[in-house]
N, C-alpha and C positions, 0 to 999 in steps of 0.2 A: 268781756266781763272778767277775764282772768286777772287776778290781783286787785280787783275792784273792792273797795271797802264799803260799798253801798249795801244797806240792809235789804233793799228790794232785790238787788242782784244776788245776794246770798240766798234769799228765799226762792228766786227763780232757779238758781243752781240746785237747790234742794228738790225742786219739782223735777228737773231734768234727771236727777239721780234717783228719783222715786222715794225721797225721804221727807217730803213735806206733807204732814198729815192733814193740812188744811186745804190742800189743792182739790178743786172741783172739776175744772175743765179748761182746756186750751182752746183759744179762739185764734183767729188770724193775727190780730194785733196784740193780744195779751193773754194773761192767765187769770182765771177766776179763783179766788180763795176766800174761805170763811175767815173772819177776823179772829185773832187770838182771844179777845175778850168780848163777852156778849151781853153787857148790860143792855144795849140796844139789840134785842134778839134778832138775829139775821144779819148783823153787821158784816159786810162783805167788801172785799177789795178787788179791783180790776187793775192788774199790774201790766204796764206797757212792756213789751218784749225786749226793747232795746234801750241800753243806756249809752250815753255819749253826748253828742253835740246837741241833741234835742232835749231841752229841759223845760220848755214852754210849749203850750199848744200852738201858738202862732209860729213856732219854728218848724213844725212838721210840714212836710210837703202837703199841698192841699188834699190830694186823694187819700193819703195816709191819715191825715187829721180827720177827714170825713168818715173814714172807716173806723178809726179808733172811737170817735164820738158815737157812731151808730152802734158799735158793739157794746159800748158802755151803757147806752140806752136800753139795749136788749137785756143786758145783765140786770139793770135796775128794775125793769119790768118783771123779770123772773124773780128777783129778790122780793119785790112787793107782793107778788102772788104767793110765793112760797111761805112768807112769814107774816102775812096779813097786815101789811103796813097801811096806816091811815094816810100817811104822807111820806115821801122819800126826801132825804137830805143828801146832797152831793157835795163832795169836797175834792179839790185838786190843789194841794198845797205845795209841799216840796222844799221847805226851808230846812227840814231835818234830813231828808234824802232828796236830792235834786234828780230824781228818777220819776218820770211821769207815772202816776198811779192815782186811781180814783178811790175814795172812801165812800161807800154807799150805806147810808143809815136808814133802815126802816123805822119810822117813828109812830108812836101811839100816844094818845092822851095819857098824861100822868107819868110818862117815862123819865121825866126830870125830877119826880117826887116834889119836894118843897122848894127846890132850887129854881133859879131863873125868875121870870116874871109871873108869879103865882103858878109855878109849875110849867110854864110855857117858855120856849126860847130855843136857841141853838144848842147842839150837843156839848159844846165846850163850856156851857154854863153848869154842867154837871161836874162835880169835883173829880179831878183826874185820879186822885188816890182811891176813890171809890170805883170809878169807871174801869180802872186797870187793876183792881184788886183781884186776888186769887179766887175769890168767890164767883167772879164773872168769867172764869175760864171754863169752857164746856168740858164735860167728862168725855171719855172716849165714845161712849154710846150716844151721848147728845150730839157730839160732832158728826158721827156717822149718819145719824138721822137728819141733821141739818144739811149735810152734803148731799144726801139722797134726795131730799125735798127740792133743793136748789137745782140739782142736775135734772130732775124730772121736769121742772118748769122750764129750764133752758132747752130741753129736748122738744117741748111743745112749741117753742118759738123758732125751731130750726127751719130754715127755708127748704123748699122742696129740692132745689138743685144743690147737691152736696158740695160743689166747688165754691159755693158762697159761704160755707160754714164748716169749719174744721171740727 
């Protein structure tokens, strides 16, 4: 990751240096972080630990892929419980940063306001300038409360055998 220009790698380096205020928990295959903008309250990312030759799920070795998907599912379940989702939306995109990472959006009726199909539809139907507006950045106290809620839900899902869960 040294010399890498990838935003995800930069965020992971901040975690390793203790400087990422959005960091919640490290798992075997990735890092759980609260999203910088919270129009969709509880928006969370799961960042794959490694950057390099694997930029697609199908490129991961089968056991690694299975573990990454399993951990993402656990994170999604914790996000849903922590933030009262009516439905979860999942995205693994990568054209901006070709570093595997999941976007996990807890969804609720009305969260698109008047946008989309009578207020229903995918998150990208909400205007980017509103979604990423400064008013949607959590305050320090809101961020700490969100991290605490998510960490609590993740802990509830921790398997009994600690070697299965970092």
